[in-house]
C-alpha positions in Angstrom: 2.5 -18.1 30.0 -1.1 -17.5 29.3 -3.9 -20.1 28.6 -5.8 -19.2 25.5 -9.1 -20.8 24.8 -10.6 -20.5 21.3 -13.1 -22.1 19.0 -11.0 -23.0 16.0 -12.9 -24.4 12.9 -15.7 -25.4 15.2 -13.6 -27.2 17.8 -12.8 -26.0 21.3 -9.1 -25.7 21.8 -6.8 -24.4 24.5 -3.0 -23.9 24.7 -0.4 -22.2 26.9 1.3 -19.5 25.0 3.5 -16.5 25.6 1.6 -13.2 25.8 3.4 -12.0 22.6 2.3 -15.0 20.6 0.5 -14.0 17.5 -2.7 -15.8 16.3 -1.0 -17.0 13.2 1.7 -18.8 15.3 -1.0 -20.1 17.6 -3.0 -21.9 14.8 0.2 -23.1 13.0 2.2 -24.3 15.9 -0.4 -25.5 18.5 -3.1 -26.7 16.0 -0.9 -27.7 13.0 -3.1 -25.6 10.7 -0.4 -24.6 8.4 -2.7 -23.3 5.6 -2.4 -19.9 7.3 0.7 -18.6 5.7 3.2 -16.0 7.0 4.6 -13.5 4.6 5.6 -10.0 5.6 4.6 -10.5 9.3 3.7 -6.8 9.3 0.0 -7.0 8.4 0.7 -5.8 4.8 0.7 -8.8 2.4 -2.5 -10.5 3.6 -1.2 -14.1 3.3 -2.1 -14.7 7.0 -5.8 -13.5 6.7 -8.2 -15.7 8.7 -11.7 -15.1 10.1 -12.1 -14.0 13.7 -15.8 -13.9 14.7 -16.5 -13.9 11.0 -14.3 -10.9 10.2 -11.2 -11.1 8.1 -8.2 -10.5 10.4 -4.5 -10.2 9.9 -3.4 -13.0 12.2 0.3 -12.2 12.0 -0.3 -8.9 14.0 -3.1 -10.1 16.2 -2.2 -11.4 19.6 -3.7 -14.8 20.5 -4.5 -13.6 24.0 -6.6 -10.8 22.5 -8.9 -13.4 21.0 -9.9 -15.2 24.1 -13.1 -17.1 23.6 -13.3 -15.9 19.9 -14.5 -18.1 17.0 -11.6 -18.5 14.6 -11.9 -20.0 11.1 -8.8 -20.8 9.1 -8.7 -21.8 5.4 -9.0 -25.5 6.6 -12.3 -24.6 8.2 -13.7 -23.4 4.9 -13.4 -26.8 3.2 -17.2 -27.3 3.1 -18.1 -23.6 3.0 -20.4 -22.9 0.1 -18.8 -19.6 -1.0 -15.3 -20.8 -0.5 -16.0 -23.9 -2.6 -17.3 -21.7 -5.5 -14.3 -19.5 -5.2 -11.9 -22.4 -5.4 -13.5 -23.6 -8.6 -13.5 -20.0 -10.0 -9.8 -19.5 -9.1 -9.0 -22.7 -11.1 -11.2 -21.7 -14.0 -9.8 -18.1 -14.2 -6.2 -19.2 -13.5 -6.2 -17.0 -10.4 -3.2 -18.7 -8.7 0.3 -19.7 -9.6 2.6 -20.4 -6.6 -0.4 -20.4 -4.3 1.3 -18.9 -1.3 -1.1 -15.9 -1.2 -4.2 -18.0 -2.0 -5.4 -19.0 1.5 -5.6 -15.4 2.6 -6.8 -14.3 -0.8 -9.8 -16.8 -0.6 -10.7 -15.6 2.9 -10.8 -12.0 1.8 -12.6 -12.9 -1.5 -15.2 -14.8 0.5 -15.9 -11.6 2.5 -16.3 -9.6 -0.7 -18.8 -12.1 -2.1 -20.7 -12.2 1.2 -21.0 -8.4 1.7 -21.1 -6.7 -1.8 -24.2 -7.0 -3.8 -23.0 -5.9 -7.3 -19.4 -4.7 -7.0 -17.6 -3.4 -10.1 -14.1 -4.6 -11.0 -12.8 -1.4 -9.3 -14.7 -2.1 -6.1 -13.2 -5.6 -6.0 -9.7 -4.3 -6.6 -10.1 -1.8 -3.7 -11.6 -4.4 -1.4 -8.9 -6.9 -2.2 -6.0 -4.4 -2.2 -4.9 -5.7 1.2 -3.9 -9.1 -0.3 -0.8 -9.0 -2.4 0.2 -11.6 -5.1 3.6 -11.7 -6.7 2.6 -14.0 -9.6 -0.7 -13.5 -11.3 -1.1 -9.8 -12.0 -4.5 -9.9 -10.2 -6.6 -10.1 -13.4 -7.6 -13.7 -12.9 -8.3 -13.1 -9.2 -10.7 -10.2 -10.0 -12.4 -12.2 -12.7 -12.8 -15.2 -10.3 -14.4 -13.1 -7.6 -16.7 -11.3 -10.1 -17.7 -14.7 -11.5 -18.8 -16.0 -8.1 -20.7 -12.8 -7.3 -22.6 -12.8 -10.6 -23.4 -16.5 -10.3 -24.8 -16.2 -6.7 -26.8 -13.1 -7.5 -28.3 -14.8 -10.6 -29.5 -17.5 -8.3 -31.2 -15.0 -6.1 -28.6 -15.1 -3.3 -28.3 -11.5 -2.1 -25.4 -10.0 -0.2 -25.6 -9.7 3.5 -25.3 -6.1 4.7 -22.0 -5.7 6.7 -21.6 -9.5 6.5 -23.7 -10.0 9.6 -21.2 -7.9 11.6 -22.7 -6.2 14.6 -19.6 -4.8 16.4 -16.5 -2.8 15.8 -13.4 -3.4 17.8 -10.3 -5.6 18.2 -10.5 -9.2 17.3 -12.5 -11.1 19.9 -13.8 -8.0 21.5 -17.4 -9.1 21.1 -16.9 -11.6 23.9 -17.3 -11.0 27.6 -13.8 -11.2 29.2 -13.2 -10.4 32.9 -11.5 -7.0 33.4 -8.8 -6.7 36.0 -9.5 -4.7 39.1 -8.7 -1.0 38.7 -8.8 -1.1 34.9 -11.6 0.4 32.8 -13.6 -1.9 30.5 -12.8 -1.5 26.8 -15.6 0.1 24.9 -17.0 -1.7 21.9 -19.1 0.3 19.4 -21.9 -1.1 17.4 -21.9 -0.5 13.7 -25.1 1.5 14.0 -23.6 4.0 16.5 -19.9 4.1 15.5 -18.8 7.6 14.6 -16.9 8.1 11.4 -13.5 9.7 11.9 -12.6 11.9 8.9 -9.1 11.8 7.5 -7.2 15.0 8.1 -7.5 17.6 5.4 -4.6 18.5 3.2 -4.4 21.9 4.7 -3.8 20.5 8.2 -1.1 18.1 7.2 1.8 20.3 8.3 5.3 18.7 8.7 6.6 17.9 12.2 9.8 19.9 12.6 11.3 16.9 14.6 10.4 14.4 11.9 13.2 12.2 10.6 12.8 10.1 7.4 13.0 6.3 7.4 14.8 6.3 4.0 17.2 8.8 2.5 19.4 8.9 -0.6 21.0 11.3 -3.0 20.8 11.6 -6.8 22.4 14.0 -9.3 21.6 14.8 -12.9 22.7 17.2 -15.6 20.7 19.2 -18.1 22.0 21.0 -21.2 20.8 24.5 -20.3 22.4 27.4 -18.5 22.3 27.6 -14.7 20.2 30.8 -14.6 17.5 29.3 -16.9 17.3 26.1 -14.8 17.2 27.9 -11.5 14.4 30.2 -12.8 12.4 27.2 -14.0 12.6 25.5 -10.5 10.9 28.6 -9.2 7.9 27.7 -11.3 6.3 25.0 -9.1 3.5 24.2 -11.5 6.0 23.7 -14.3 8.2 21.4 -12.1 5.1 19.4 -11.1 4.2 18.9 -14.8 7.5 17.2 -15.4 6.8 14.6 -12.7 4.5 11.7 -13.9 1.3 11.5 -11.9 1.8 14.8 -10.1 -0.5 17.9 -10.3 -1.3 21.0 -8.3 -4.6 22.1 -6.8 -3.6 25.8 -7.2 -0.8 28.3 -7.2 1.5 28.4 -4.1 0.5 30.8 -1.4 3.2 32.0 1.0 5.4 29.1 0.1 2.7 26.5 0.5 0.9 24.5 -2.2 -1.7 21.8 -2.3 -1.6 19.0 -4.8 -1.9 15.3 -5.5 0.2 12.4 -6.7 -1.3 9.4 -8.5 0.4 6.0 -8.2 -0.6 2.6 -9.4 1.0 -0.5 -7.8 -0.6 -3.8 -8.8 -4.3 -3.6 -7.9 -3.7 -0.5 -5.7 -4.5 2.8 -7.3 -3.5 5.4 -4.8 -4.1 9.2 -5.0 -2.1 11.0 -2.4 -3.7 14.3 -1.5 -1.4 16.6 0.5 0.5 19.9 1.0 4.1 21.0 0.6 6.1 23.9 2.1 8.6 25.3 -0.4 11.7 27.4 0.5 14.3 28.8 -1.9 17.7 30.5 -1.4 18.5 32.6 -4.5 22.0 33.4 -3.3 23.0 29.8 -2.9 20.6 28.5 -5.6 19.3 25.8 -3.2 15.7 24.9 -2.3 13.7 22.6 0.0 10.3 21.0 -0.5 8.8 19.4 2.6 5.4 17.7 2.2 3.0 15.1 3.4 0.0 13.4 1.9 -2.5 10.6 2.4 -4.5 8.2 0.2 -7.9 7.5 1.7 -8.6 4.3 -0.3 -5.4 2.4 0.6 -5.0 4.2 3.9 -1.4 4.9 3.0 0.4 8.0 4.1 3.7 9.6 3.3 6.0 12.3 4.5 8.9 13.5 2.5 11.6 16.1 2.0 13.4 17.0 -1.2 16.4 19.3 -1.1 18.0 20.4 -4.3 21.1 22.5 -5.3 21.5 24.0 -8.8 25.2 24.3 -9.9 27.3 25.1 -12.9 28.0 21.9 -14.9 31.3 20.8 -16.4 30.5 22.7 -19.6 29.4 26.4 -20.0 25.8 25.6 -21.0 25.3 22.7 -18.6 23.7 22.7 -15.2 24.1 20.1 -12.5 21.3 19.5 -10.0 22.1 17.6 -6.8 19.0 16.2 -5.1 18.7 14.7 -1.6 15.5 12.8 -0.8 14.1 11.5 2.4 10.7 10.0 3.1 8.6 7.8 5.3 5.8 5.6 3.9 3.1 3.9 5.9 0.1 1.8 5.1 -0.6 -0.7 2.3 2.2 0.7 0.1 4.9 0.6 2.8 6.2 -2.7 1.4 7.7 -0.8 -1.5 9.8 1.4 0.8 12.9 -0.8 0.9 15.8 1.6 0.3 17.7 -0.4 -2.4 14.7 -0.9 -4.6 13.4 2.6 -4.0 16.7 4.1 -5.0 16.7 2.2 -8.3 13.0 3.2 -9.0 13.7 6.8 -8.0 16.7 6.8 -10.4 14.3 5.9 -13.3 11.7 8.3 -12.1 14.3 11.1 -12.0 15.4 10.1 -15.5 11.8 10.6 -16.7 11.7 13.9 -14.9 15.0 15.1 -16.6 13.7 14.2 -20.0 10.5 16.1 -19.4 12.5 19.0 -17.9 14.7 19.1 -21.0 11.6 19.1 -23.2 10.0 22.0 -21.2 13.2 24.1 -21.3 13.5 23.4 -25.1 9.9 24.3 -25.7 9.2 20.7 -27.1 6.0 20.0 -25.1 5.1 17.1 -27.4 8.1 15.1 -26.0 6.8 15.3 -22.4 6.1 11.9 -20.9 3.8 11.0 -18.0 0.6 12.5 -19.2 -1.1 9.2 -18.2 -3.6 9.2 -15.3 -0.9 8.1 -12.8 2.6 6.7 -12.2 2.8 3.0 -12.7 5.2 2.1 -10.0 4.8 -1.6 -10.6 6.1 -1.2 -14.2 9.1 0.7 -12.9 9.8 -2.0 -10.3 9.6 -4.6 -13.0 12.1 -2.7 -15.2 14.5 -2.4 -12.3 14.3 -6.1 -11.4 14.8 -7.0 -15.1 17.9 -4.7 -15.3 19.3 -6.2 -12.1 18.9 -9.7 -13.5 20.5 -8.6 -16.8 23.5 -7.3 -14.9 23.7 -10.4 -12.8 23.7 -12.7 -15.8 26.3 -10.4 -17.4 28.6 -10.9 -14.5 28.0 -14.7 -14.4 28.4 -15.4 -18.1 30.1 -12.3 -19.5 33.5 -14.0 -19.6 32.3 -17.0 -21.5 
């Protein structure tokens, strides 16, 4: 057991906890501050967001012992906070909450936006709030509420505070002096003025690890009403194939089996643009191919690696072609919550259906019928359609015999 001493909502508190105890469990179980909610417990949904030394922190993935002597503020500690009070009123006026489970963490993050950003656009707010997920509202009311408070405060001459008065970078609580065990090196803490910016790896350096294994794999098959030779030749046209996939585009022609491109995806308030590369191999004798790629979205800090294998075969009828597809991928970052295999397979099935329709249109020369020319793939809409279809099947099983 370790003794952890913190200042929680202005009060000095201490408790004996296991080294693995997270800060969220500390405030909920030892201080009875249950306004801090636990959702994903992976640092993704943002329901557990609280302030540690004034900085929004994911308390479900922060060890309490790492915050020794830190100043912690939960949603209960913001009862009399000026910005939080204005935000609560704006959330009510703009209908920015329904079930309210995400609201404590949402208010903590929104307060940080109001404090730091002088004149954010709706897009700026969406990006800043993209780490807080809501399953009810559709985010429109939340964005309006934050914008409402920002505009009201700026109109009263209350300017934003650069960096929100932050003077240090580092783990939660790292701004405090804590004894270092003998023989261990002190942990460096960089100030904001001297911290070096680490650039994201470029697309050209994002080569696949040969030992990589995907977290999620599944298989799909589809049939198109065109001869095998025609379909196989079309799959050799990478630009044409990419144009059939909503949200996908290439940065240039393939060079030595390698191509750079991007994939635009919209999930709720998150608009991601994955920039990456893919290595392409084809076996003309077996009519099989493999696409291995990786990409990263800088705004959401999400990254993905994936492999698509396909085999083009003769269909049941003379002028039909069957395509068997095997897909494996790993998704990390803010969008990782959408990588549950069952849901992904259903969404992928609908996405492949869109691809097949576009492929049929391309092969038939009917370019006006091609779908997906929008700025990006709306994954949330696909998820909603999948869930609606699942509910319809469920009710059909329950009441079909009546």
